[in-house]
C-alpha angles and dihedrals in degrees: 000000000000123000096255094054092048094049091045092052091046092050093047094053122018101023091049090051092048093048091048090053091048091049093050090046092054091048090049091048093050094049098039118134114270097025096101093089091053092049093047090050092049091048091053096052096098091052099042097103100030118130126211115295115263116267118255124222131194117247126225093273093048092258115136119240136176120255 
């Protein structure tokens, strides 16, 4: 058996099985019970130090503009 055929057979069987198990493990780890607080905290990082949005005022023609 030449090298290409061996590696092709290996990739088609065992490597596919290993990568499927890794994928399912990562999905299971991300959706495990109790991880919601960690994910919510990570999602709020970009907004952690934001201040209130600037107030808007109407211009003389009634158009809104930023202050």
